[in-house]
N, C-alpha and C positions, 0 to 999 in steps of 0.2 A: 504494500500500500504506500505509494509514493506521490503520484499526481504532481510531480515536480516539473516545472518549466523554468526557463530563464526569467520569467516574470513572477514566479511564485507558485504555490501549490494550488491546484484547481480540482474541485469536486463537482461532478454533475449529479444532481439529485433528481431522481425520477419517482414521483409519487404515483402509485398504481393500485387500482381497485378492479379486479376481474379483467385484466388486460392480457390474458394469455395469448390472444390471437394476434396482438400487435407488438408485444413487448420485446420479443427476441429481435425483431427487425429494428426497432428503435435503438436498442442497445448496440447492435452492430453498426448502425449509422453514426451513433455518438462516438464509438471507438474509431471509426474511419475519419470522422471530422475533427475529433479532439483526442488524438492518440495519447497525449500527455496527461489526460485527465483520469482520475479515479471515478468510477461509476457506482453510485449507491442507489439501490431501489428500496423505497419504503413501501412494503406490501401492507396496504391498509385493510387488513382483515379480509382479504379475498377468499372466496369460496371455490375458486377454480385453481388452475396450475400456475398462477402468476409467479409465486416464489420459485417453483421448480424451473420455470422457463428462464427467470432472471439468473439463477445460479448456473444453469447450463450455459448461458451466454457469457458467463464470467464476471457478473456484477456482484458486488457485496450486497447482501440483503438484510434488512431489518423488518421483521414481521410484527405488526401491531396486533394485540389480542383480539380486537374486533374492529369494525369499520368506524373510525373516529372522524373521518372527513379530511378534506384537503388541507385545512389549516393545521390540524394536529400532525398530519403526515409531514408537511413541510417544516414545521417547528422541530420535529424529530431530526430531519435532515440538517437543519441549522445547528442544532445541538451537537450533532456528530461533527459537522464542519468546524465548529468552535473548539470543541474539546480535542480534536486531532490536528489543530493548527493549520487549517487551510486558509489561504489568503483570499481566494475567490470561490464563489459557488454559483452554479448555473442551474436553474430549474428547467427541466424539459418534461412535458407531459408524456404519459405512457401510451397514448392512443395514436401517436404518429402525426398529429396535426402540426406540431412544431418541427421545423426542418433543422436538424443538427448541423447542417452545413452553414447555418447562419449564427452558430455559437460565436465564432470570432467577431462577427459584426456587433452583437450586443455586448460582448465582453470588452471590446476595444475601448470605449469611452470610460469604462470602469478602471481598466488597467492604466489608462492614461491619466487618471485622477480628475477627469472631467465630471464624474458623477459617482455617487455611492451605489446607486442602483440604476440599471438600464433595463427597460422593458421593451420587448418586441411588440410593435403596434401594427395592426392590420390595415388601418384606415388612413395613415399618413399619405400613402401612395395607393393608387388604384392598381392592384396586382391581380385582379380577377376573382378575388375571394368574395363569395356571395353569402350574406347573412340573412336568414329568414326575416321577413318584414317586421313582425311584431318584436322580435328580439333585437333587431337593429335599431328600432325606434326606442326601445328601452335603454340600449347602450348609449344612444345619442343623448337622451335625457340625463342619464347617470354621468356621462362625460361632461356635460354642460354644468351640472351641479358641482361636480368635483373640481372642475376648472375654476369656478367662482370661489369655492372654499379655499383652494390651494393657491389661487392667484397666478396660475400658469396654465397653459393649454394642455389638456389631456384628451386624447382621442380614443384610447382603448383601455379603460380602467379595469376590464375583466381579464386582461392578458396575464397568463401565468408563465410566459416564456421570459425569464428574467436572469440577469447577472447581478451579483452583489459582491461588494468588497468586504474586508475584514470587519470594518466598523458596522456595516449593515448586518453581517452574519451574527456578530455578538449581540446586537440589538434584537434581531428577530428570534434568536435562541431563547430570549426571555419574554418578548412582548409581541410576538406575531399573532395577529387576530385568528380566532378559531372558527367563527361562523362564516364570514364572507371575506376571506383573507385578501384577495386581489384588490377589489375596490376600497375596502377598509384600510388596507395598508398604504395606499396612495396618500390618503389623508393623514394617517399616522406618521408616515415618513416626513411629511411637512411639519407636523408638530414636533417631531424629534430632531428636526434640522438635518435630515438626511436629504441630499440632493438626488432627485430622480429625474431621468430623462426618458424619452421614447425614441426608439430606433425602428425604422420601417422594416418589416419582415413579410414573408409570404406564408400564408396558412394553407396547409394541405388538407384533403379529405382524410377522415379516420382510416387507419389501416384495417381495422376490424372492430366488431362490437357495435353497440348502438349508444347514442347519447341519451342521457336520462332527462335532458332539458326539452320539455314540451312547451307549446305556446302558453298554456296556463301556468306552468312552472316558471317560465320566463317572467311573466307578469308578477307572480308571487315573489320570485327572487328579487326583482327590482324594488318592490315595496319593502321587503325585509331589509335590503341593503341600505335604503334611505334611512330607515329607522335605526339601524345599527350605526351608521355614520353619525347621525344626530346625537345618539347616546354617547358615542366615542368623543365627540367634540366637547362634551360636558366634563370629561375626565382630563386630568393633567397628564400628558405623556412625558416620560423621562427623556432627557436629551441623550442622543445616541453616544455622544462623546463621553458623557458621564458613565454610561454603561461600559464603554470600552476602557476607560480609566480605572474603573472598579475591578477590572480583571488584573 
């Protein structure tokens, strides 16, 4: 377990729930695109062969006792990255929608010190990705609200394709949101004085399986996210530098 590059140690975290159909291909693509990285799969209580597929593909696997959700899965990954001294962490989803060939693109501004977190965004450029109408409308509303709250332009607050530096890793290991982590964390990073930017990426169709997001769930999700963000704004978020210094 090295993950060593001339830029620092890199960990690719893949949260996965019942992704046996796609995970092997995702890991292979990550290894091809970022051969210097260590690969960690967080098996979020899957009931299929997700863990076995990940191990066969050569990834390190942490299996959660039951399905805790993407927030808890990613926090587990951040804890691992923090405790084992990684300088950078990249989140790649296990369904194949994120293109590992773009890992260097989202990692570059973080390595260069231009941002603490860089998120791959689908909507900065038109690359042919089509989002269902109701869901796209909800994302636009959410992006507009978060842009107003954070006082910077946000186009894709639900993106989970992200790169983080050591400061962000240490912060997320303790304070990563559990319910709706992607949009909530955009606001939380602002409060914690972590600089986050968006980088244009291309989103692929899923390699396998089916998305659990239906039109009704999309609407329900957006309502719950707005409420979670409003509640989060009432809390005082610790400064990321304070968390890093405390280490």
